[in-house]
C-alpha positions in Angstrom: 0.0 0.0 0.0 1.5 3.3 -1.1 1.2 6.2 1.4 0.9 8.7 -1.4 -2.3 7.1 -2.7 -5.4 9.1 -1.8 -6.8 7.4 1.3 -10.0 9.4 1.5 -12.8 6.8 2.2 -15.2 6.3 -0.7 -18.1 7.2 1.7 -16.5 10.4 3.0 -18.5 13.6 2.8 -18.0 17.2 4.0 -18.6 17.6 7.7 -22.3 18.4 8.3 -24.2 19.3 11.5 -27.9 18.8 11.8 -30.3 21.5 13.0 -30.8 19.5 16.2 -27.1 19.4 16.8 -26.6 23.1 16.2 -29.7 24.5 17.9 -30.3 22.0 20.7 -27.4 19.7 21.6 -24.6 22.2 21.5 -26.3 24.9 23.6 -27.3 22.3 26.2 -23.7 21.1 26.4 -22.4 24.6 26.9 -25.0 25.1 29.6 -24.7 21.8 31.5 -21.2 20.4 31.1 -19.2 22.9 33.2 -21.1 22.0 36.4 -21.1 18.3 35.5 -17.3 18.3 34.9 -16.7 20.0 38.2 -18.6 17.3 40.1 -16.8 14.6 38.1 -13.4 16.1 38.9 -14.1 16.3 42.6 -15.2 12.7 42.8 -12.5 11.2 40.6 -9.8 13.3 42.2 -10.8 11.9 45.6 -10.8 8.3 44.3 -7.8 8.1 42.0 -5.4 10.9 43.1 -6.3 12.1 46.6 -2.9 13.7 47.2 -3.0 15.5 43.8 0.4 14.0 42.9 -0.6 13.7 39.2 -1.4 17.5 38.9 -4.5 16.7 36.9 -6.8 19.8 36.5 -9.8 18.1 35.0 -11.0 14.5 35.2 -13.5 13.1 32.6 -15.9 10.1 33.0 -15.8 8.8 29.4 -15.9 11.3 26.5 -18.7 13.5 27.7 -17.4 17.1 27.8 -14.8 16.4 25.2 -16.7 17.4 22.1 -14.4 19.2 19.6 -16.3 22.5 19.9 -15.9 22.5 23.7 -12.2 21.7 23.6 -11.6 24.4 21.0 -13.6 26.9 23.1 -11.6 26.1 26.1 -8.3 26.6 24.2 -9.6 29.9 22.9 -10.5 31.1 26.4 -7.0 30.1 27.8 -4.7 31.4 25.1 -6.8 32.8 22.2 -6.9 31.4 18.6 -7.9 34.5 16.6 -5.1 35.9 14.6 -2.8 33.0 15.5 -0.8 30.8 13.1 -2.1 27.3 13.7 -0.8 23.9 12.5 -3.2 20.9 12.9 -1.0 17.9 13.3 -2.5 14.7 12.1 -5.5 16.4 10.5 -6.8 13.3 8.8 -9.7 14.0 6.4 -10.1 17.4 8.2 -13.2 16.7 10.3 -12.2 19.3 12.9 -11.0 22.0 10.4 -14.4 23.9 10.4 -14.2 24.2 14.2 -10.7 25.7 14.1 -11.9 28.2 11.4 -14.7 29.5 13.7 -12.0 31.3 15.7 -10.4 33.0 12.6 -6.7 32.1 12.8 -4.3 34.0 10.6 -3.4 30.8 8.9 -4.5 27.1 9.4 -2.2 24.4 8.1 -3.3 20.7 8.2 -0.7 18.0 8.1 -1.1 14.2 8.0 1.0 11.1 7.5 -1.5 9.8 4.9 -2.8 11.6 1.8 -6.5 12.6 2.0 -6.3 14.7 -1.1 -9.9 14.5 -2.2 -11.2 15.5 1.3 -8.6 18.3 1.5 -9.5 19.7 -1.9 -13.2 19.7 -1.0 -12.6 21.5 2.3 -10.3 24.1 0.6 -13.0 24.8 -2.0 -15.7 25.1 0.6 -13.7 27.5 2.8 -12.0 29.3 -0.1 -12.2 32.6 1.7 -10.1 31.3 4.6 -6.2 30.9 4.8 -6.4 27.1 4.8 -3.7 24.8 3.5 -3.0 21.0 3.6 0.1 19.0 3.2 1.1 15.3 3.5 4.2 14.9 5.7 5.9 13.3 8.7 5.3 15.2 11.9 8.9 14.4 12.9 10.3 16.2 9.8 8.3 19.3 9.1 11.0 20.7 6.8 8.6 23.0 4.9 7.7 24.8 8.1 10.1 27.5 9.2 11.6 27.8 12.7 9.5 29.9 15.1 6.7 30.5 12.7 3.7 28.8 14.4 1.7 30.0 17.5 -0.3 26.8 18.1 0.2 23.1 17.2 -3.1 21.3 17.8 -4.0 17.7 17.4 -6.9 15.3 18.2 -6.5 11.5 18.3 -2.9 11.7 17.2 -0.3 11.4 20.0 -1.3 7.7 20.7 -0.3 6.9 17.1 3.2 8.5 17.1 6.0 5.9 17.1 8.6 8.7 17.4 7.0 11.1 19.9 10.3 12.5 21.3 11.3 13.5 17.7 7.9 14.9 16.9 7.9 17.0 20.1 11.4 18.4 19.3 10.1 19.3 15.8 7.0 21.0 17.4 9.4 23.0 19.6 11.4 24.1 16.6 8.5 25.4 14.6 6.7 27.1 17.6 7.3 30.7 18.5 8.6 31.6 22.0 5.7 30.8 24.3 3.9 28.8 21.6 1.3 26.2 22.5 0.9 22.5 22.1 -2.7 21.4 22.4 -3.6 17.7 22.2 -6.4 15.4 23.1 -5.7 11.7 22.4 -6.6 8.1 23.1 -7.4 5.4 23.6 -4.0 4.8 25.1 -2.3 1.4 24.4 -2.7 0.0 27.9 -6.3 1.0 28.3 -9.5 -0.8 27.3 -9.6 -0.8 23.5 -6.1 0.6 23.3 -5.5 -0.9 19.9 -8.6 1.0 18.6 -10.4 -2.3 18.0 -10.4 -4.7 21.0 -13.8 -4.7 22.6 -15.8 -4.3 19.4 -17.6 -7.5 20.1 -18.1 -7.5 23.9 -16.9 -5.6 26.9 -14.7 -8.5 28.2 -12.6 -8.3 25.0 -11.3 -4.8 25.6 -7.8 -5.9 26.6 -7.4 -8.6 23.9 -4.5 -6.7 22.4 -2.6 -7.1 25.7 -3.4 -10.7 26.6 -3.9 -12.7 23.4 -1.1 -14.5 21.7 -0.3 -13.3 18.1 -2.2 -16.0 16.2 -5.4 -15.6 18.3 -5.2 -11.9 18.0 -4.9 -12.0 14.3 -8.0 -14.2 14.1 -9.8 -11.8 16.3 -8.9 -8.9 14.0 -10.1 -10.8 10.9 -13.5 -11.5 12.6 -14.2 -7.8 12.7 -15.3 -8.0 9.1 -13.9 -6.6 5.8 -11.1 -4.2 6.2 -10.8 -0.8 4.4 -8.5 2.0 5.2 -10.4 4.4 7.5 -9.8 6.6 10.5 -12.6 4.7 12.1 -11.3 1.1 11.5 -8.7 0.3 14.2 -6.9 -2.1 11.9 -5.7 1.0 9.9 -3.4 1.7 12.8 -2.7 -1.9 13.8 -1.5 -3.0 10.4 0.8 0.0 10.1 2.0 -0.4 13.7 1.1 3.3 14.3 1.1 3.3 18.1 3.3 5.0 20.7 2.8 2.2 23.2 3.3 4.7 26.1 1.7 5.1 29.5 0.1 8.4 30.8 3.1 9.4 32.8 5.4 8.7 29.9 3.6 11.1 27.6 3.9 13.8 30.3 7.5 13.1 30.9 8.4 13.4 27.2 6.6 16.7 27.0 8.6 18.0 30.0 11.9 16.6 28.6 11.2 18.4 25.2 10.9 21.7 27.0 7.2 22.2 27.4 5.4 23.3 30.6 1.9 22.4 31.7 -0.9 24.9 31.4 -3.8 22.5 31.7 -4.1 18.7 32.0 -7.1 16.3 31.9 -7.3 12.6 32.3 -10.1 10.6 30.7 -11.4 7.5 32.5 -13.3 4.8 30.6 -16.4 3.4 32.3 -16.1 0.3 30.2 -12.6 -0.4 31.6 -13.9 -0.2 35.2 -16.8 -2.5 34.4 -14.6 -4.9 32.5 -12.1 -5.3 35.3 -14.8 -5.5 38.0 -16.7 -8.3 36.1 -13.5 -10.2 35.1 -11.2 -10.4 38.2 -9.1 -13.1 36.5 -8.3 -10.8 33.6 -7.4 -8.0 36.0 -4.8 -10.3 37.7 -3.3 -11.1 34.3 -3.1 -7.4 33.4 -1.7 -5.9 36.6 1.9 -7.3 36.0 1.8 -5.3 32.7 0.4 -2.0 33.9 -0.7 -0.2 37.0 -4.5 -0.1 37.6 -4.8 3.6 36.7 -2.9 2.9 33.5 -5.5 0.3 32.6 -8.4 2.8 33.3 -7.1 6.1 31.8 -8.2 5.9 28.2 -7.0 9.3 27.1 -5.4 12.6 27.9 -6.3 16.2 27.0 -3.6 18.8 27.5 -2.4 22.3 26.8 1.4 22.8 27.2 3.5 25.8 26.5 7.0 26.1 25.0 9.3 26.9 27.9 12.1 29.4 27.5 14.8 26.9 28.7 14.9 23.1 28.3 15.3 21.6 31.8 
């Protein structure tokens, strides 16, 4: 399979939001989720990190409160997006591009490992009045981006796929201006339920198959998921290309610190399915604990905003 071939799925279409989504669901989320997330954070903090050693600012119970428009709004409140030069790392088919454009950045550059040319061309045409550009490239070698030319590097569902995250972070540091921002929300993480982006598709007890199955059984399990086609939504796209970082939550944060980034905001996402799976399958939990700490098995994702520090520690 050639990486330069257009991987835009045959069924892809321009992002569309229904009237119900725009006029009912989004306003309700903006109204209700802030209070809900405060309650979740108090409860989860007390249960999983009572001494606040992890320095987590926000805990999430599943993905409620992590809708793209809410994450983008939070970033805008904290650092401002309008008039900034933004690079969207791992933009895929560009599903989140319209939400970035709401905040009127000076320029928006989408970069992805795969070529989604048909999708990118359609988005460029639809938003022809905006400074929008796409390019295929390796995030660890952004040679076409000048030093210190970007204000914000943003990504969603990307960090868990980076095999060379230290190199990528150094490249982000190179292209960011002084005080520039790395925003990322990513997961599921490798040691979590469904960490391979496929396990658990059939039942909740299978969510850790990628960690406990032998290679032959695991391959059969993948084949039983049905016909494969390259898609951001088919976990085998990442499995067959071995596009995983295989890191634990603390390791991601350690690499950010080592690359010269300082925390502005940090959130951990807990998966209710993981808690249920381990509660209902104590034997499975015993098999998993030698591989990972319990919290590593439960934290499915991370959302963070880090700033380029002046001096690498």
